[in-house]
C-alpha positions, -999 to +999 in steps of 0.1 A: -587-587+503-593-624+504-619-639+528-595-657+553-616-678+576-636-707+567-663-699+593-672-669+572-683-695+541-711-715+538-732-733+511-755-709+492-732-678+495-727-658+463-688-650+463-662-636+442-634-662+437-602-661+417-593-692+395-560-709+397-554-697+361-565-659+368-539-656+401-518-633+378-543-613+364-565-611+395-597-617+372-628-626+396-653-651+389-688-648+405-709-677+417-727-698+445-705-720+469-713-755+466-685-770+486-659-755+509-625-775+503-602-758+527-602-779+558-581-757+582-599-728+600-580-701+581-558-699+551-536-667+542-546-668+506-583-673+509-606-703+516-608-726+487-643-734+476-660-753+447-689-735+429-723-749+421-710-746+383-679-769+391-651-743+393-626-740+421-610-711+434-601-688+465-626-665+478-617-631+476-651-614+485-686-624+500-713-609+474-746-614+493-757-638+520-784-662+505-805-687+526-804-692+565-780-673+587 
């Protein structure tokens, strides 16, 4: 299930994303959110983020909350 609300995502979260090239297979990539790229409050396919390693994809799951709430 994609995380569809921008308010649920913030820098420092560990998340599972699906990269553009992995959309057909559904393969997930885990990483820490650096930037939120979706500007609208919601998106039906998930919020697009850039991970700290530079990969870009849509959030499918939040793995853990880190840092301040």
